[in-house]
C-alpha positions in Angstrom: -15.8 -11.4 -1.8 -13.9 -14.5 -0.6 -10.4 -14.4 1.0 -8.7 -17.4 2.5 -6.8 -16.9 5.8 -3.3 -17.3 4.3 -3.9 -15.1 1.2 -3.4 -11.4 0.5 -5.3 -9.6 -2.2 -3.5 -6.7 -3.9 -5.9 -4.5 -5.9 -4.6 -1.9 -8.3 -6.2 0.4 -10.8 -5.9 3.8 -12.5 -7.9 6.6 -11.0 -8.7 8.1 -14.4 -10.2 4.8 -15.6 -12.1 4.0 -12.4 -13.6 7.5 -12.1 -14.7 7.4 -15.8 -16.4 4.1 -15.1 -18.4 5.6 -12.2 -16.3 4.8 -9.2 -16.9 8.2 -7.6 -19.7 8.8 -5.1 -19.7 10.9 -1.9 -22.9 9.2 -0.5 -20.9 6.3 1.0 -18.4 8.6 2.7 -18.5 9.6 6.4 -18.9 13.3 7.4 -15.3 13.6 8.3 -14.2 12.2 4.9 -16.5 14.6 3.1 -15.0 17.4 5.2 -11.4 16.3 4.2 -12.4 16.2 0.6 -13.7 19.7 0.7 -10.3 21.0 1.9 -8.4 20.0 -1.3 -7.4 23.0 -3.3 -7.2 21.2 -6.6 -10.3 19.4 -8.1 -8.1 16.5 -9.4 -6.8 15.8 -5.9 -10.3 15.9 -4.4 -11.6 13.5 -7.1 -8.8 11.0 -6.3 -9.5 11.2 -2.6 -13.2 10.6 -3.0 -12.7 7.8 -5.5 -10.1 6.2 -3.3 -12.3 6.2 -0.2 -15.4 5.1 -2.2 -13.5 2.1 -3.7 -11.9 1.3 -0.3 -15.2 1.3 1.5 -16.9 -0.7 -1.3 -14.2 -3.3 -1.4 -14.1 -3.8 2.3 -17.9 -4.0 2.4 -17.8 -6.8 -0.2 -15.5 -8.8 2.1 -17.4 -8.0 5.2 -20.9 -8.6 3.7 -22.0 -5.1 4.8 -23.0 -1.8 3.1 -20.2 0.6 2.3 -21.8 3.3 4.5 -21.6 1.1 7.5 -17.8 0.6 7.3 -16.1 2.5 10.1 -12.5 3.4 10.6 -10.2 4.2 13.5 -6.8 5.9 13.2 -3.6 5.3 15.1 -1.4 8.1 16.3 0.4 8.2 12.9 -2.9 8.5 10.9 -3.0 4.9 9.7 -6.6 3.7 9.3 -7.9 0.4 10.6 -11.3 -1.1 10.7 -13.2 -0.2 13.9 -14.1 -2.9 16.5 -12.9 -6.4 16.3 -11.2 -6.4 12.9 -12.0 -9.3 10.6 -9.7 -7.9 7.9 -6.7 -5.6 7.8 -5.7 -3.4 4.9 -3.3 -0.8 3.6 -3.6 1.8 0.9 -1.1 3.6 -1.3 -1.4 5.8 -4.4 0.9 7.6 -6.8 0.0 9.8 -9.7 -2.8 7.9 -11.4 -2.4 4.6 -9.6 -4.4 3.3 -6.6 -3.4 0.3 -4.7 -5.2 -1.5 -1.8 -3.9 -4.6 0.0 -6.3 -6.7 2.1 -5.6 -9.6 4.4 -7.8 -11.8 6.6 -7.4 -11.2 10.3 -7.9 -14.9 11.2 -8.0 -15.4 15.0 -6.3 -18.8 14.6 -3.2 -17.2 13.1 -0.9 -14.5 14.4 -2.4 -11.0 13.6 -0.5 -10.0 10.5 0.9 -6.6 9.7 0.9 -5.5 6.1 2.1 -2.4 4.3 1.9 -1.5 0.7 3.6 1.3 -1.4 3.5 2.3 -5.0 5.7 4.9 -6.6 5.7 6.6 -10.1 9.1 6.0 -11.8 10.4 9.6 -11.9 13.5 10.0 -14.0 14.4 13.4 -12.5 15.1 12.3 -8.9 18.7 12.7 -7.8 18.9 9.0 -6.9 22.3 9.0 -5.2 21.6 12.1 -3.1 18.2 10.8 -1.9 19.7 7.4 -1.1 22.5 9.0 0.9 19.9 10.8 3.0 17.4 8.0 3.5 18.9 4.6 2.8 21.1 2.5 5.1 24.8 2.6 4.4 24.6 -1.0 3.1 21.9 -0.1 0.6 23.8 3.0 -0.6 26.8 0.8 -1.2 24.8 -1.6 -3.3 23.1 1.2 -5.3 26.5 2.6 -6.2 27.2 -0.6 -8.1 24.4 0.1 -10.6 25.2 2.2 -13.7 21.4 2.9 -14.2 20.2 3.5 -10.7 16.5 4.3 -11.5 15.0 0.8 -11.1 17.1 -0.4 -8.2 16.4 2.9 -6.4 12.6 2.6 -6.7 12.8 -1.1 -6.0 14.5 -0.3 -2.7 12.3 2.8 -1.9 9.0 1.0 -2.3 10.2 -2.0 -0.3 11.3 0.3 2.6 8.1 2.3 2.5 6.0 -0.8 2.5 8.0 -2.1 5.5 7.6 1.0 7.7 3.9 1.3 6.7 3.4 -2.3 7.9 4.7 -1.1 11.3 2.2 1.7 11.3 4.7 4.4 12.2 5.6 6.0 8.9 9.0 7.5 8.5 9.3 7.9 12.2 10.4 4.3 12.3 13.6 5.3 10.6 14.5 4.5 7.0 18.1 3.9 7.7 17.8 1.5 10.6 16.9 -1.5 8.4 17.9 -2.9 5.0 16.2 -4.5 2.1 17.4 -6.2 -1.1 17.8 -4.1 -4.3 17.9 -7.2 -6.4 15.4 -7.8 -9.2 13.2 -10.4 -7.6 9.5 -10.6 -6.9 10.0 -11.9 -3.4 12.7 -11.0 -0.9 13.2 -10.6 2.8 14.2 -7.8 5.2 18.0 -8.3 5.4 18.5 -6.7 8.8 16.6 -4.5 11.3 18.6 -2.7 14.0 15.5 -2.2 16.1 15.6 -5.9 16.8 12.3 -6.7 15.1 12.5 -10.5 15.1 9.4 -11.3 12.9 9.8 -13.1 9.6 9.0 -10.7 6.8 8.2 -11.2 3.2 8.4 -8.4 0.7 6.6 -8.9 -2.6 7.5 -6.5 -5.5 6.1 -5.8 -8.9 6.0 -3.3 -11.7 2.7 -1.8 -13.0 2.0 -0.4 -16.5 5.8 0.1 -17.0 5.5 3.3 -15.0 5.2 2.3 -11.4 7.0 0.1 -8.8 5.0 -1.5 -6.1 5.9 -3.4 -2.9 4.0 -5.3 -0.2 5.5 -6.1 3.2 3.8 -8.8 5.4 4.9 -10.7 8.4 3.7 -14.1 9.6 2.7 -17.1 7.4 0.8 -15.4 4.7 2.7 -15.9 1.5 0.0 -16.5 -1.1 -0.3 -13.2 -3.0 -3.1 -12.6 -5.5 -2.9 -9.5 -7.7 -6.2 -8.2 -9.0 -7.3 -5.4 -11.2 -9.9 -2.9 -9.9 -11.0 -2.1 -13.5 -12.2 -5.7 -13.9 -14.4 -5.4 -10.8 -15.6 -1.8 -11.2 -19.0 -3.0 -12.5 -19.5 -4.7 -9.1 -18.2 -1.7 -7.1 -20.6 0.8 -8.7 -23.7 -1.5 -9.0 
């Protein structure tokens, strides 16, 4: 699989479709991944974990020119996985309900090492949008959200952008969801509007909707602004061959 230094690939697909097409195999997983899979109470959750790891390993192997079994991961203190050794690629994974999303970027030594984070969310109509925003959004974002009569889409647009940003930092919610602000506007590319932690990097946030049921967002710093969106279902015959 080819990936230019300034390009990011976003792969998305439905677990149900991918599993039915054969993207489910424990033989490529490590012993600790198999152990994690065995601890899921519900079979559906176990299937999604195994399929997600199988697809992640197979995708990364196709970029690295290696076998999926040889792909090894390290984990930071917040549990974020990275490729072991001198990383040639960086990645981030998110899933929600039936949707799997994997973002992959080139760790080109001639460029600043990028940080990327991706988040997808199922558009749930039953969330108390205003209450959740009051607890997790910045005051500026809460003020903007109040201007919308229908808060569902701007809420998820904001939530996925914020989640992608903190995932790019590799710290999860410990970074603080209310210490920075993002745009709630309906645009596919936006910037982080402010960050009170004094992060001075230039950030791009790319947003999209998937299957009319999901919102997605990718946060990336540095000079990588060429985003290519790809469907896992269209490549599954290569992943399972």
